[in-house]
C-alpha positions, 0 to 999 in steps of 0.5 A: 125440826119442830118449828123454825126455832126449835130443834131436836136431833134424832139418830145419834149412834156411834159405832166403835170397836164393834160396840154401838153407843147412843146419845141424845143429840143437839137440841134447842127447846123452850124453858120455863122462863120463856127462853130457848135453851139447848146444846149444839156443836160448834165447828170453828173452822166452818164458823157454824153451829151444827148438830152432832152429824155436822149439819149446819143449824146456823152461822156464827155471828161472833166468836170470842175467846177469853180465859176462864177459871179452869180453861180457855172459854169461848163465847159465841153468838148466832141467830136462828130464825130471827132469835139471837142466841149466846153460848159458852164452852171450853174449847180445850175440852170439847166443842159442845156448847150450851146455848140460850136465847137472849130474850124470852120467846113467846 
């Protein structure tokens, strides 16, 4: 954690068939427009937003499914340290979700 709103996950390595793969993990960081944006993992069964290791970042406030152009989309909302976030992802393909704060955070 960088502060109560910012988040950068470290140590995201997966070992598979003797090979190690490394990638950037979940994050929430400031953008040039003043909003916070990031990528997180959504665990629908536990109703949480999590990092790649499954550690809870926040609880889901709402979870709504709708039909998108190419797949079934999911819209989520959650609150992290008093800041409200919205996120969208296609749950037919993965549970990685692009998120952004609803208002600029200054």
